[in-house]
C-alpha positions as CSV (number, residue, x, y, z in Angstrom):
1,M,-44.6,-14.2,-36.3
2,K,-46.5,-14.1,-33.1
3,K,-49.0,-16.9,-32.5
4,P,-52.6,-15.9,-32.1
5,K,-53.9,-15.9,-28.5
6,W,-56.3,-18.8,-29.2
7,V,-53.4,-21.0,-30.5
8,V,-51.3,-20.2,-27.4
9,E,-54.2,-21.1,-25.1
10,K,-54.9,-24.3,-27.0
11,E,-51.2,-25.4,-26.7
12,Q,-51.2,-24.5,-23.0
13,A,-54.3,-26.5,-22.4
14,K,-52.8,-29.5,-24.2
15,R,-49.7,-29.4,-22.1
16,A,-51.7,-29.1,-18.9
17,A,-53.8,-32.1,-19.9
18,A,-50.6,-34.1,-20.7
19,A,-49.2,-33.3,-17.2
20,Q,-52.4,-34.2,-15.4
21,T,-52.5,-37.3,-13.2
22,V,-55.1,-38.9,-11.1
23,W,-54.8,-40.8,-7.8
24,L,-57.1,-43.8,-7.7
25,F,-57.7,-45.5,-4.3
26,G,-59.5,-48.5,-2.9
27,L,-58.6,-52.2,-3.7
28,H,-61.2,-52.7,-6.4
29,A,-60.4,-49.5,-8.3
30,V,-56.7,-50.0,-8.0
31,R,-56.8,-53.7,-9.0
32,D,-58.9,-53.0,-12.1
33,A,-56.6,-50.1,-13.2
34,L,-53.5,-52.2,-12.7
35,M,-55.1,-54.9,-15.0
36,N,-56.0,-52.4,-17.6
37,P,-53.3,-52.4,-20.4
38,A,-54.6,-49.0,-21.6
39,R,-53.8,-47.3,-18.3
40,Q,-50.5,-45.5,-17.9
41,K,-49.5,-46.3,-14.3
42,L,-47.0,-44.0,-12.5
43,R,-46.8,-44.8,-8.8
44,L,-48.3,-47.5,-6.5
45,V,-48.5,-46.9,-2.8
46,V,-49.7,-49.9,-0.6
47,T,-49.8,-51.3,2.8
48,R,-48.5,-54.8,3.4
49,N,-52.1,-56.1,3.8
50,A,-53.2,-54.4,0.6
51,L,-50.2,-55.8,-1.3
52,D,-51.3,-59.3,-0.4
53,R,-54.9,-58.7,-1.3
54,L,-54.0,-57.2,-4.7
55,G,-52.2,-60.4,-5.5
56,D,-50.9,-60.9,-9.1
57,A,-52.4,-57.6,-10.2
58,V,-49.3,-55.9,-8.7
59,A,-47.1,-57.3,-11.4
60,H,-48.9,-55.1,-14.0
61,G,-47.9,-51.8,-12.3
62,P,-44.9,-49.9,-11.1
63,E,-42.7,-51.1,-8.2
64,P,-45.0,-50.9,-5.1
65,E,-44.0,-48.4,-2.4
66,M,-44.8,-49.8,1.0
67,S,-46.5,-47.5,3.5
68,D,-47.6,-47.5,7.1
69,P,-51.4,-47.8,7.3
70,R,-51.4,-45.2,10.1
71,K,-49.5,-42.6,7.9
72,F,-50.5,-43.5,4.4
73,A,-48.0,-41.9,2.0
74,A,-50.2,-41.3,-1.0
75,P,-51.3,-37.6,-1.5
76,I,-55.1,-38.3,-1.2
77,D,-57.8,-36.9,1.1
78,P,-57.2,-38.4,4.6
79,Q,-61.0,-39.1,4.8
80,S,-60.8,-41.3,1.6
81,V,-61.5,-45.0,2.2
82,H,-58.3,-46.2,0.5
83,Q,-58.1,-49.7,1.9
84,G,-54.3,-49.4,1.9
85,A,-54.0,-49.0,-1.9
86,A,-53.5,-45.9,-4.1
87,L,-52.3,-45.7,-7.7
88,E,-51.3,-42.6,-9.6
89,V,-52.3,-42.8,-13.3
90,K,-52.8,-40.7,-16.4
91,P,-56.5,-40.2,-17.4
92,L,-57.7,-42.6,-20.0
93,D,-58.1,-41.4,-23.6
94,W,-61.2,-43.0,-25.2
95,G,-60.6,-41.3,-28.6
96,P,-63.2,-39.2,-30.7
97,L,-66.9,-39.2,-29.8
98,A,-67.9,-40.6,-33.2
99,E,-65.5,-43.6,-32.9
100,A,-66.6,-44.5,-29.4
101,C,-70.3,-44.2,-30.3
102,M,-70.2,-46.0,-33.7
103,G,-71.4,-49.4,-32.3
104,D,-70.2,-52.8,-33.3
105,G,-73.1,-53.8,-35.5
106,T,-74.4,-56.5,-33.2
107,R,-77.1,-54.3,-31.6
108,P,-78.3,-50.8,-31.8
109,P,-76.0,-48.6,-29.7
110,R,-77.0,-46.6,-26.6
111,V,-75.2,-43.6,-25.2
112,V,-75.7,-41.4,-22.1
113,L,-75.0,-37.7,-22.1
114,L,-74.7,-35.7,-18.9
115,D,-75.5,-32.0,-18.8
116,R,-73.6,-30.4,-15.8
117,V,-73.7,-33.5,-13.6
118,T,-70.8,-32.7,-11.3
119,D,-71.1,-35.2,-8.4
120,P,-68.5,-37.9,-8.9
121,H,-70.5,-40.4,-7.0
122,N,-73.5,-39.9,-9.4
123,V,-71.2,-40.2,-12.4
124,G,-69.5,-43.3,-11.0
125,A,-72.9,-45.0,-10.5
126,I,-73.9,-44.0,-14.0
127,L,-70.8,-45.5,-15.4
128,R,-71.7,-48.8,-13.6
129,S,-75.2,-48.8,-15.1
130,A,-73.9,-47.9,-18.5
131,E,-71.6,-50.9,-18.4
132,V,-74.3,-53.2,-17.1
133,F,-76.8,-52.2,-19.9
134,G,-74.1,-52.2,-22.6
135,A,-74.0,-48.4,-23.4
136,Q,-71.3,-47.4,-25.9
137,A,-70.2,-44.4,-23.8
138,V,-71.0,-41.8,-21.2
139,V,-70.5,-38.3,-22.4
140,A,-70.0,-35.2,-20.3
141,M,-68.7,-31.7,-20.7
142,S,-65.1,-30.7,-20.3
143,R,-66.2,-28.1,-17.8
144,H,-69.0,-28.2,-15.2
145,A,-68.8,-32.0,-15.0
146,A,-67.2,-34.6,-12.8
147,P,-63.6,-35.1,-13.8
148,E,-61.9,-38.5,-13.6
149,T,-61.0,-38.7,-9.9
150,G,-60.4,-41.4,-7.2
151,A,-63.9,-40.8,-5.8
152,L,-65.5,-41.4,-9.2
153,A,-63.4,-44.5,-9.8
154,K,-64.2,-46.0,-6.4
155,T,-68.0,-45.4,-6.9
156,A,-67.7,-46.8,-10.5
157,S,-66.3,-50.0,-8.9
158,G,-64.0,-50.8,-11.9
159,A,-66.4,-49.6,-14.6
160,M,-64.2,-46.6,-15.3
161,E,-61.5,-48.9,-16.7
162,R,-63.9,-50.4,-19.2
163,Q,-66.7,-47.9,-19.9
164,P,-65.8,-45.0,-22.1
165,Y,-66.2,-41.6,-20.3
166,I,-65.8,-39.0,-22.9
167,R,-65.5,-35.3,-22.2
168,V,-66.6,-32.8,-24.9
169,R,-66.3,-29.0,-25.1
170,N,-69.9,-28.4,-26.2
171,L,-72.7,-30.7,-25.3
172,A,-75.1,-29.3,-28.0
173,D,-72.5,-29.9,-30.7
174,A,-72.0,-33.5,-29.4
175,I,-75.8,-34.1,-29.6
176,T,-75.8,-32.8,-33.2
177,E,-72.9,-35.0,-34.1
178,L,-74.8,-38.0,-32.7
179,Q,-78.0,-37.0,-34.6
180,N,-75.9,-36.8,-37.8
181,M,-74.8,-40.4,-37.1
182,G,-78.5,-41.5,-36.9
183,Y,-79.0,-41.3,-33.2
184,L,-82.5,-40.5,-31.7
185,V,-81.6,-38.1,-28.9
186,L,-84.1,-38.1,-25.9
187,G,-83.8,-35.5,-23.1
188,L,-85.1,-36.5,-19.7
189,D,-87.4,-33.9,-18.3
190,G,-89.9,-34.5,-15.5
191,E,-92.4,-32.1,-17.0
192,A,-92.4,-33.7,-20.5
193,D,-95.6,-35.0,-21.9
194,E,-94.3,-38.2,-23.5
195,S,-93.0,-41.2,-21.6
196,I,-89.7,-42.7,-22.5
197,E,-91.4,-46.0,-23.5
198,D,-93.7,-44.2,-25.9
199,A,-90.8,-42.3,-27.5
200,V,-89.0,-45.5,-28.4
201,A,-92.0,-47.6,-29.4
202,G,-91.3,-49.0,-32.8
203,K,-87.8,-47.3,-32.8
204,R,-85.8,-49.7,-30.7
205,D,-83.8,-50.7,-33.7
206,R,-82.4,-47.2,-33.8
207,A,-79.3,-45.8,-32.0
208,V,-80.6,-44.0,-28.9
209,A,-78.9,-41.3,-26.8
210,L,-80.3,-40.3,-23.4
211,V,-79.5,-36.8,-22.0
212,L,-79.8,-36.2,-18.3
213,G,-79.3,-33.0,-16.4
214,A,-78.2,-32.3,-12.9
215,E,-80.7,-32.6,-10.1
216,G,-82.4,-29.4,-9.5
217,P,-81.5,-27.3,-12.6
218,G,-82.1,-30.2,-15.0
219,L,-81.4,-29.7,-18.7
220,R,-80.4,-26.3,-19.9
221,D,-82.6,-24.6,-22.5
222,K,-80.0,-25.0,-25.3
223,T,-79.8,-28.7,-24.5
224,K,-83.6,-29.2,-24.6
225,E,-83.8,-27.4,-27.9
226,T,-81.1,-29.6,-29.4
227,C,-82.7,-32.9,-28.4
228,D,-85.1,-34.7,-30.8
229,S,-87.7,-34.8,-28.0
230,L,-88.2,-34.6,-24.3
231,V,-89.4,-37.6,-22.3
232,K,-90.2,-38.5,-18.7
233,I,-90.1,-41.6,-16.6
234,D,-93.6,-42.6,-15.5
235,F,-94.1,-43.0,-11.8
236,A,-96.7,-45.0,-10.0
237,G,-97.9,-42.2,-7.7
238,E,-98.7,-38.5,-8.2
239,F,-95.2,-37.5,-7.0
240,G,-92.0,-39.1,-8.3
241,S,-88.4,-38.1,-8.1
242,L,-85.2,-40.1,-8.8
243,N,-81.5,-39.4,-8.1
244,V,-79.9,-38.8,-11.5
245,S,-77.9,-42.0,-11.3
246,N,-81.0,-44.0,-10.6
247,A,-82.8,-42.2,-13.4
248,A,-80.0,-43.2,-15.8
249,A,-80.3,-46.8,-14.9
250,V,-84.1,-46.8,-15.3
251,A,-83.9,-45.0,-18.6
252,L,-81.2,-47.4,-20.0
253,Y,-83.4,-50.3,-19.1
254,A,-86.4,-48.6,-20.7
255,V,-84.6,-48.2,-24.0
256,K,-83.1,-51.6,-24.2
257,P,-82.9,-52.8,-27.9
């Protein structure tokens, strides 16, 4: 019996995902990945100087391949600031959304959702802020979002190894799933009437999810409709605008339990 087309496509996507690898670069990103027991490490390319600077972390990875710094052997962008270290890895699997966002019972959980934020530098910075402020996860779409890349890992400065970065097929469905778990879902919109502080007044004991859109387009209409409410960050002057990664940091601080 011939398999339905959707079954074939799903199996093909699963095989493609299993074959996917990522090249991380930069001493900090490579060191943290080497020290992460959850990482599947495939190939380590280093210069002599980088090998010395990585120290004991090298023992947690594959046999180092030595490379001339003038002709660095790893297949990464020549413009990348690799600092003489590159590591090929499998993407991390953080498990189901509900499991990652459940919380540990010690404090009300916080989650960041990204609607079509594609710049890896922004996402890397958001992962850093999420780790600093104790967010359970950063959630993005499988498509139209920044994938796990070396540039993202370098900007995240190690946070990508510790901060769950979960990719979902449908953001609205993910929002609904969080709402069913008891999350208050707030979408950031510069034209909203309510401030983020007012929205969480008297509700800081609840689980809170923050939804941020790409700079320019902002949140899609479907995303706005699915959120519990739209909120804004108050500014001191008549005009205010923040980079999405800065907005995420401010918003996470504003909803601290």
